[in-house]
N, C-alpha and C positions, 0 to 999 in steps of 0.2 A: 777201522780203516787203516790199511797198511801204507806207511810212508817211508821212503828212502830219500834222504836229502844229502847231496854232496856239497862239500865246501872245501876251500883251500886252493882252488885253482887261481890262475892269474898269469901275469907276464914275468918271465924269468930269463936271465941271460944264459947263453950256452955255457955248460959246465956247472950250472947252479942246481939247486934242489928245491923240491916242493913236497909237501905232505898233504895228501888228499884224505878227507874224513867223510865217512858215510854214516849219518845218524839215522837209526832205524826205529820205528815205532809200529805197534800193531802186531808184531810177530816176535818170537823169541829167536834171536839170531843164531844161537848155539844149535838150533835144530835144522839149520840150512847150510848147504854148500855156498861159499861166497866167491864172487868173481868181480874183477874189474875189466871193463872193456874200454876201447877207445875208437873214435871214428874221426878220421881226418877228412878234409874237404875232398870230394870226388872219389873217396875210397870206401870200401865196405867196413862195417864194424868188425873189430877183431878183439879177441880176448887176450889181455896182456898178463893177467895173473889169476890164479884160482886156488882155493883152499877147501879141503874136504870138510864135511860136517862132522866127521868122526875123529879127526886128529888134526894136528897142525901141519901136516904135509902140504907143501905148496908146489905149484908148478907155474912156469913162466914162458911167455913168448920168447923165443931165442934172442930176439933183438933187444930185449930188456933184461935178460938174465944177468945177474951180478950187479945190476944198477937199481932195480925196483924190488921192494919187499912188501908183501901183503901181510896183514895181521888182523886179528880180531880182539876185541875186548868184550867178553860176554857180560861182565859186570855193568858195563855202560851201554851195552847193546849197540856197539859201533864197530865199524871195520875201517881200515886205513890202507893207504898205499903210499909208501915212502919212495920217492923218486929222486935219484941222485945222478950226477953227470949227465944232465939233460942236454939233448941236442935238438936242432930244428926239426928233425924227423919225428920227435915226440910230440910235436904240436898237434892237438886234436881236442875234441870234446871227450871227456872221460865219464864213464857211467859205472855205478855200482849195481850189483845184481845179487839177489838172494834166491836160491832155487832148491827145490826138492820135488819129489814126484808129484806132478799135478799142480804145482805152484811155482810161479816165476814172477818175481817182483823186481822193478827197475826204478832207479832214481832218474831225475830229469837231466842230469849231466852238468858238468862244470868244465869251463874252457881252460885249457892249458896252452899258453903260447910261449914258445922258446925263440927269442930273437934278441939280437944285439942292437 
């Protein structure tokens, strides 16, 4: 059974930082492209960061570029999203995603709320 479990969300003040962790079981994460998505109330889900399965090249939503960093730890089978300089516009449920041809796995999401 494949499971992706996010953790690390919570309430943070504007300008603060959070690190989201996605712990994966049932698949070998190094064989998958990795993505983080978010969905704010009343808005569509959007991809904020992605990383190729073949190398460490990452790409980011323009709104988070320079503030967010996606990473993977193949030895622990985890992926992370470091989020700095958070603003209220970053408030959303964040989801981790592992994908390759014919396979698409999602976590249940973790809430990130940026508020003073």
